[in-house]
C-alpha positions as CSV (number, residue, x, y, z in Angstrom):
1,X,-74.7,43.6,24.2
2,X,-71.4,43.6,26.1
3,X,-70.2,41.0,28.6
4,X,-71.1,41.9,32.2
5,X,-67.7,40.8,33.2
6,X,-65.9,43.2,30.8
7,X,-63.7,45.7,32.6
8,X,-61.7,48.8,31.6
9,X,-58.4,46.8,31.5
10,X,-59.8,44.4,28.9
11,X,-60.0,47.2,26.3
12,X,-57.0,47.5,24.0
13,X,-55.3,50.9,24.4
14,X,-56.3,52.0,20.9
15,X,-59.9,51.2,21.6
16,X,-59.8,53.0,24.9
17,X,-58.4,56.0,23.2
18,X,-61.1,55.8,20.5
19,X,-63.9,55.8,23.1
20,X,-62.3,58.6,25.1
21,X,-61.9,60.7,21.9
22,X,-65.5,60.2,21.0
23,X,-66.5,61.6,24.4
24,X,-63.9,64.3,24.7
25,X,-64.3,65.8,21.2
26,X,-68.0,66.3,21.8
27,X,-68.0,68.0,25.1
28,X,-67.7,65.1,27.6
29,X,-64.3,65.7,29.2
30,X,-64.8,64.5,32.8
31,X,-63.9,60.9,33.2
32,X,-63.8,58.1,32.4
33,X,-65.1,56.1,35.2
34,X,-65.8,52.4,34.6
35,X,-68.4,49.9,35.6
36,X,-69.6,46.7,33.9
37,X,-67.9,47.4,30.7
38,X,-69.1,51.0,30.3
39,X,-66.9,54.0,30.3
40,X,-68.8,56.9,31.9
41,X,-68.2,60.6,31.0
42,X,-69.7,63.9,32.1
43,X,-69.5,67.4,30.9
44,X,-69.0,70.7,32.8
45,X,-71.4,72.4,30.4
46,X,-74.2,69.8,29.8
47,X,-76.4,67.9,32.2
48,X,-76.4,64.1,32.7
49,X,-73.6,61.6,32.0
50,X,-73.1,59.2,29.1
51,X,-71.6,55.7,28.9
52,X,-69.6,54.4,26.0
53,X,-68.7,50.8,25.2
54,X,-67.6,48.6,22.3
55,X,-67.9,44.9,21.4
56,X,-64.6,45.0,19.7
57,X,-62.0,47.1,17.8
58,X,-64.3,47.5,14.8
59,X,-67.5,47.8,16.7
60,X,-70.3,47.7,17.1
61,X,-70.2,50.7,19.5
62,X,-72.7,51.6,22.2
63,X,-73.9,54.9,23.8
64,X,-75.8,54.9,27.0
65,X,-77.6,58.1,28.0
66,X,-78.9,59.2,31.4
67,X,-80.9,62.2,30.0
68,X,-84.5,61.0,29.4
69,X,-85.2,63.8,26.9
70,X,-82.2,62.9,24.8
71,X,-83.2,59.3,24.8
72,X,-86.6,60.3,23.5
73,X,-85.2,62.6,20.8
74,X,-81.9,61.1,19.6
75,X,-82.3,59.7,16.0
76,X,-80.4,56.5,16.4
77,X,-81.0,52.7,16.8
78,X,-82.0,51.9,20.3
79,X,-80.6,48.8,22.1
80,X,-80.8,47.2,25.5
81,X,-79.7,47.0,28.2
82,X,-78.5,50.5,29.0
83,X,-76.1,51.3,31.8
84,X,-77.5,51.0,35.3
85,X,-79.5,54.1,36.2
86,X,-79.6,55.4,32.6
87,X,-82.7,56.1,30.5
88,X,-81.7,54.3,27.3
89,X,-78.9,53.1,25.0
90,X,-78.1,53.1,21.3
91,X,-75.9,51.1,18.9
92,X,-73.7,52.3,16.1
93,X,-71.9,50.2,13.5
94,X,-69.0,52.6,12.8
95,X,-66.7,55.0,14.7
96,X,-68.0,57.9,12.6
97,X,-71.6,57.1,13.5
98,X,-70.6,56.9,17.2
99,X,-69.0,60.3,17.1
100,X,-72.1,61.7,15.4
101,X,-74.3,60.1,18.0
102,X,-72.3,61.5,21.0
103,X,-72.3,65.0,19.4
104,X,-76.0,64.8,18.9
105,X,-76.5,63.7,22.5
106,X,-74.5,66.7,23.7
107,X,-76.4,69.2,21.5
108,X,-79.7,67.9,22.6
109,X,-78.8,67.8,26.3
110,X,-78.0,71.5,26.3
111,X,-81.0,72.5,24.2
112,X,-84.0,70.5,25.4
113,X,-86.4,72.4,27.6
114,X,-85.1,71.8,31.2
115,X,-81.5,72.9,30.7
116,X,-82.1,76.4,29.1
117,X,-84.8,77.1,31.8
118,X,-82.4,76.1,34.6
119,X,-79.7,78.3,33.1
120,X,-82.1,81.2,32.9
121,X,-83.3,80.8,36.5
122,X,-79.8,80.8,37.8
123,X,-78.8,83.8,35.7
124,X,-81.8,86.0,36.9
125,X,-82.0,84.9,40.5
126,X,-80.6,88.1,41.9
127,X,-82.7,90.4,39.6
128,X,-85.8,92.1,40.8
129,X,-88.8,93.5,38.9
130,X,-87.9,97.1,38.0
131,X,-88.2,98.1,34.4
132,X,-84.5,97.9,33.9
133,X,-84.3,94.5,35.5
134,X,-87.1,93.2,33.4
135,X,-85.2,94.3,30.3
136,X,-82.1,92.6,31.5
137,X,-84.1,89.4,32.1
138,X,-85.4,89.6,28.6
139,X,-81.9,90.0,27.1
140,X,-80.6,87.1,29.2
141,X,-83.5,84.9,28.2
142,X,-83.1,85.7,24.5
143,X,-79.4,84.9,24.6
144,X,-80.0,81.5,26.3
145,X,-82.9,80.7,23.9
146,X,-80.7,81.5,20.9
147,X,-77.8,79.4,22.2
148,X,-80.2,76.5,22.7
149,X,-81.6,76.8,19.2
150,X,-78.1,77.0,17.7
151,X,-77.4,73.6,19.4
152,X,-80.8,72.1,18.5
153,X,-80.6,73.1,14.8
154,X,-76.9,72.4,14.6
155,X,-76.0,76.0,13.8
156,X,-77.9,76.4,10.5
157,X,-81.2,77.5,9.2
158,X,-83.2,74.3,8.5
159,X,-84.9,76.0,5.5
160,X,-81.9,77.4,3.7
161,X,-78.8,75.8,5.3
162,X,-77.4,79.2,5.9
163,X,-74.9,78.8,8.8
164,X,-73.3,82.3,9.3
165,X,-74.2,83.1,12.9
166,X,-74.6,86.8,12.0
167,X,-77.4,85.9,9.6
168,X,-79.4,83.7,11.9
169,X,-82.2,84.6,14.2
170,X,-83.9,82.8,17.1
171,X,-87.6,82.8,16.1
172,X,-90.4,82.1,18.6
173,X,-93.5,80.4,17.3
174,X,-95.5,81.7,20.3
175,X,-93.9,85.1,21.0
176,X,-92.1,85.8,24.2
177,X,-94.6,88.4,25.4
178,X,-97.5,85.9,24.9
179,X,-96.0,83.0,26.7
180,X,-97.5,82.3,30.1
181,X,-94.4,80.8,31.7
182,X,-90.6,81.0,31.4
183,X,-90.7,77.4,30.5
184,X,-92.7,78.2,27.4
185,X,-90.4,81.1,26.5
186,X,-87.2,79.0,26.8
187,X,-88.7,75.8,25.3
188,X,-86.5,74.9,22.3
189,X,-89.6,73.4,20.7
190,X,-91.1,76.9,20.7
191,X,-88.4,78.1,18.3
192,X,-86.8,77.9,14.9
193,X,-83.4,79.0,13.9
194,X,-84.1,81.0,10.8
195,X,-82.1,83.2,8.4
196,X,-82.8,86.9,8.9
197,X,-85.3,87.3,6.0
198,X,-87.2,84.1,6.9
199,X,-87.3,85.3,10.6
200,X,-88.8,88.6,9.6
201,X,-91.4,86.9,7.4
202,X,-92.3,84.4,10.1
203,X,-92.4,87.0,12.8
204,X,-94.7,89.1,10.7
205,X,-97.0,86.2,9.9
206,X,-96.2,86.2,6.2
207,X,-95.2,82.6,6.4
208,X,-95.9,79.6,8.6
209,X,-95.7,75.8,8.4
210,X,-98.1,72.9,8.5
211,X,-97.6,70.0,10.9
212,X,-95.5,68.2,8.3
213,X,-93.1,71.1,8.2
214,X,-94.1,72.4,4.8
215,X,-94.1,76.2,4.1
216,X,-97.5,77.9,4.1
217,X,-97.1,81.4,2.6
218,X,-99.6,84.1,3.5
219,X,-101.8,85.6,0.8
220,X,-100.4,88.9,2.0
221,X,-96.8,87.9,0.9
222,X,-96.1,89.7,-2.3
223,X,-94.4,88.3,-5.3
224,X,-91.1,90.1,-4.8
225,X,-90.8,88.9,-1.2
226,X,-91.8,85.3,-2.2
227,X,-89.0,85.4,-4.8
228,X,-86.4,86.6,-2.4
229,X,-87.4,83.9,0.1
230,X,-87.3,81.3,-2.6
231,X,-90.4,79.6,-1.2
232,X,-90.4,76.7,-3.6
233,X,-86.8,75.8,-2.7
234,X,-87.3,75.9,1.1
235,X,-86.5,72.6,2.8
236,X,-89.1,70.7,4.8
237,X,-88.8,71.3,8.5
238,X,-88.1,68.2,10.6
239,X,-90.6,68.6,13.5
240,X,-91.4,66.7,16.6
241,X,-94.7,66.4,18.4
242,X,-93.6,68.9,21.0
243,X,-93.3,71.6,18.2
244,X,-96.9,71.2,17.1
245,X,-98.8,73.1,19.9
246,X,-96.6,76.1,19.4
247,X,-96.9,75.9,15.6
248,X,-100.6,75.6,15.8
249,X,-100.6,78.8,17.9
250,X,-98.5,80.5,15.2
251,X,-100.9,79.5,12.5
252,X,-104.0,80.6,14.4
253,X,-102.7,83.8,16.0
254,X,-99.8,85.1,14.0
255,X,-100.2,83.9,10.4
256,X,-102.0,86.3,8.1
257,X,-104.6,84.3,6.3
């Protein structure tokens, strides 16, 4: 991949700047530190470090990731070896693709299950179990869950491409009140970022989705509502295996057959 004897000083200044920009512009602003040809960066707002490297001024470019969940989820071409202590690495042929990959790694690291749960646990650690405190916990959890979904779905409804934050809702497949653990409540795979009308229909069980991400309208959805939702124009959801247990619950317990 890259020479094991490569060192920070061997990178031309322009290439060093390019790698630093790829990290800094996407949330990784602590660093760089260097080892074995990798430049390592961390973020104050996201867990786990990344490593960046390049074979030359025009690429290919490499991204090494310490976060196991990101490695399992990132849609990019894997390559080996990764940096020491990391979970995996990816290769990109252009600077633009490298930037997209680093941005995706950041979004995933702050939205995949462990990080939202950790944020929630820290935020509610001083709260008790009175009615008012339970309501406060709910609001905190909902805000963290929405932020995680905004990152995971890249700030837009996957069905309609609507991206105005005021028109987007954090939709649970398994409702908050029916989850058995905070981990389930804050699991990004238990959620969809939907425009307001789609959120209302999904929450009411008037629409759901099959395991391929295709819309399943309820027989109870009337023609006017179906027209407003533009069911036939809805995009297919891109789902992962982790979504399916929650989606199965929604189909069996929430969807109106």
